[in-house]
N, C-alpha and C positions, 0 to 999 in steps of 0.2 A: 504493500500500499504506500502510495506517495503522499507525503505530508510536507507541503512547502514551508510551513512555519516551524517544523521540528528542528531543522538546522538553519540558523540565521545566515543571511548573506554577509552580514557584518559580524563575524565572530570575534569574541574576546576571551581572555583567559579566565573570566569569572564564571559565567554560566549563560545558558539560553533561558531567558525569562518566560518563554511561552510554554515550556514543556509541562509544568505542573497544571497550567490551565487546560492543556490538551488532555492530560490524564484525567482530570476531574470531569471534563465533558465526555470522555470515553466511558467513565463509570456511570454518569447520568444517562448516557445513551442506552446502556444496558437496562437501567432501572425504568426509564421512561420510554423505551422502545423507539429511540431516535426521534423523539418528539421535541422540536425546537422550542415550542412554547413551554414545555415542562422544564427544559434546561434554563430558559430565561427566567421563569418564575422562581426557580431554585436559587439562582444568583441574586435576584432582587431580594428574596427572603433573607439570604445570607447578609446582604448589605444592611437590611432593616434590623436584623438581630444585632448586628454590630453597633448600629446607631442607638438601639434601645439599651444595650449594655453600657455604652458610653454615657448615655443620659442617666441611667440608674446609678452608675458608679459615682458620677459627679454630684447628683442631687443628694445622695445618701451621705457622702463624705462631707459636703459643705452645707447640708440642710437648706436647700434652695427655698427662697421665699416665693419666687415666681417660676416654678418648673415648666409650666405650659409654654411660656415665652421661649425658654431654652430649647424645649423639644421641637417646637414648630420651626424655629429659625434654623435649627440643624437639619431637620428632615426635608424642609421645603426650600432651602437655599439652592438657587437654580443649578449652579455647577455641581454641587454635591448630589442633588437629585438626579440630574441627567446622567452623570458618569457612574452612578451606583445603580442604574436601572437597565442593566443588560448583561450579556455574557462578556464581561470585562474583568480586568484584574482589580479594579477599584473595590468591588464588593468584598473580595477576599481580604484586601488591605483593611477596609473598615471593620470587618468582622474580627480581624486580628487585633486591631486597636481596642475594640470592645472587650475582647478576652483579656488583654493585658491590663487595661484599666480596672476591669472587674477583679482581677487577681490583686492588684495593688491596693484596692480599697477594702478587701476582705480583712476582717479582724483576725481570723485564723487562716494562715496561708500554708498550713502543713497538709491539708487534705490532698490526696493524690490526684483527684480530678482537677482541682484548681491549678496545681503545679503543672500537671500534664498539659492543660489547656494553655497555660502561659508559655511553656516551652514550644508547643506546636505553633502558637501564634507567631513567635519570633522566627521560627523556621519558615513559616509561610511568607512572612515579609522578606526574609533573606532570599528565598528562592524565587518569589514572584517579582519583586522590585528591589533589587539590591541597592540602588541609589537611595531609596527611602530608608532602608536598614542602616546604611552608614551615616545617615542624618539623624535617625530616630534613636539608635542605640546609645550614642554618647549622651544625649539628653535624658534618656531613661536612667543611665548610670548616675548622672549628676543628680537627678531627682531622688533616687534611692539613697545616695550618700547623704544628701542634705536632709532627707527625711529621718535618717537614722542618727546622724551626728548633730543635727540642728545647726550646722555651719551654714552661713549665708550662701544661698545658691549662686550669687554672683561670683564669689571666690572660687567655688568648685568649677563653674563654667569656664572661668578664665584659665584655671589650671588644665582642664581638659582640652581647651582650645590650644594651649601651648604644647600639650602632648601630641595633639593631632598635627600641628604645624611641624613639629620635630619629625614625626613619623613620615609625613609627606616629603619633607626635605631629604631624609635618609633613603626612603624608598625611591625617590626621584633620581637618586644617583645610581640606582641599579639598572643594569642593562638587560632587563628581562620583560616578559609579558605582564608582570604584576606591577610595573611602574605606574602609579596612579596618574602621573602627569601625561604619560603616553596614552593611557586609556582615555582620559578626558579629552585630550587633543584629537584622538582618533574618533571618539564619539561625536564631537562637534563637527569634524570634517565629514563624517558619514551623513550626519543630519543635513548639513548644507548641500551635499551632493544629491541626496534624495529630494530635497525641496526644489532644487534646480531641475532635476530630472522629471519630476511630476508636476512642476509648475503649480504649487499649492494655492497661490493667490493671496496668501497671508504671511509670506516670508518677509523678514526684515534684516537689515544689515546689523552685524554684531562683531565685536572685537575678536579677531582670530587668536586662538590659543596655540602656542608652540609648547612642546614638552619641556618646559623649564619653569622654575619657581618665579622668575622675574615676569614672564609672560602671564602666568596665572594671577599674580598680584595686580598686574595692570588691567586684567580682565574683570576682576572682582567688582569694582565700582559700577561698571556698566551692567554686570550681571545682577547686582543688587537692584538697580533701577528696573531692569527688565523683569526680574522676578516679582518685585513688589508692585510695580506700577503699570506695566503693559497689560492690555493694549492701550495705546494712546489714541486720541481721536483720529489722527491721520493714518492709523493702522486699520481703521474700520472700512471694510469693503462690502459687507452685507449685514442684514438684520441680525443674524446669529452672533456675529462678532460684537454687536452693540451690547449684548447682555453682560459679558465680562467687564466691559467698561463701566456700566451702571453699577454692577456689583462692587467693583473697586471703589467707586465714588461713595457709595453708601457705607461700606466698611470703614473707609478712612475718615469720613465725616463723623462716624460713631466713635472712632478712636480719638479724634481731636476733641470731641465732647468729653470723653472719659478722662483724657489727659488734663483738660481744663478743670474738671472736678477734682482730680488728684492734687494738682499743684496750687490751685487758687482757693479751694474751699476746705483745705486741710482735712481731707478724708483719709483715715487710716485703713489699711488693708491687712487682714489677718495673715500671720506669718505662713500658715499652711497654704493659703491662697497664693501668696507671693512665690512660694516654691513652685507651684504649678505654673504660674504666670511666667516666671523667668525661664523655666526649662521648656515650656511650650514655645516661647519666643526664640529660644536657642534652636529648637528643632525647625521652626518655621524659617528662621533666617538662613540656616544651612541649606534647607531644601530649596528655598527661593533663589538663593545665590547659585547653587549648583545647577538648577534648571535654567536660570537666567544666563549663565555663561555657556551652556551647551545646546540650547534649544532655539533655533532661528525661525520657528513657525508659531504663529499666534495660537492656532487650534491646539497644537501639541503642548504648548506652554501652559495654557489654561487647564488642560487635563492633568498634566504632571503636578500642578500646584494644588490639586484637590485635597490631598491629605493635609497640607499646610493650612488650607482654607478651613478645613474641619476644626483644626486646633485654634485657629484664629477666632472662629465662632465661639469655641469653648472659652477662650480668654475674655472676649467681649462680654459674654453672658456672666462669667464669674465676677468680673469687676462691676458690672451693672447690678448684680444681685447684692454685692457688698454695699453699694450706694443705697439700695432700697432698705437694707437692714440698719445702716448707720448713715443717715443723710448728712449729718454734720457732727463735728466734734467740738 
């Protein structure tokens, strides 16, 4: 049997991200007698279960005052809703996030079922979207350390960033297929080649990355802008591309409002909430920068940002809920 997506045209030393998805669909084909609708509903259900576990974990840990607002903004946020509603990798990622957050908020973490689900969730993220794993795992480690030691999350994040920078520098000197600088440069080049080959209509110019530390550092500022703020109005070529622009505007208007509340109205935020906020922003920043330096197509960029958008929604709702509990000090 020929499967075009089993072996990628653009191979790398890490893995082929599509194989687990193919295996799951093969199993579902046996159960659902090759019914596409059955497979689609199963993936949608996995994504919804993940969203529900995220919702349940957060509201129980922080005793949300307005849980309905949190639930509906997460479930109905357009990009999250669209990309979690089909036979895609995103429902698996969202389900994995739900299992991980559920494990972290359990008071007793020794039950074999919760431990197994936590490990399986990490493996799924690792196998399905490795770039998400390398952004999420450091933030997860930082959160756990801060939770256990009560050290300020900022200090732990800075330490982990320094370790990551040293690791990239050391591995960048290696002349093998595991050199992260070569992998990132090749991924960007492959994506640019594909966008030119298929004339996507939503490609944009980006800073080219050479396999060197200097080139990566130069690319990071524009990658940050791409990840956090694109699409710009001049990138819009059709109605579908307008929705991500509106999403960004609404999200950042809400963030500006929350920052105003924090700095000008002297509103204090619970330390446990700060730990989640800082490490969520750590994950979001790494993910948005990584996608921003490697993805030259608006449609793909919007899709790859979905896990970060999910945590951005969590951050906004957490802070908003704190304000509702403690309007002023």
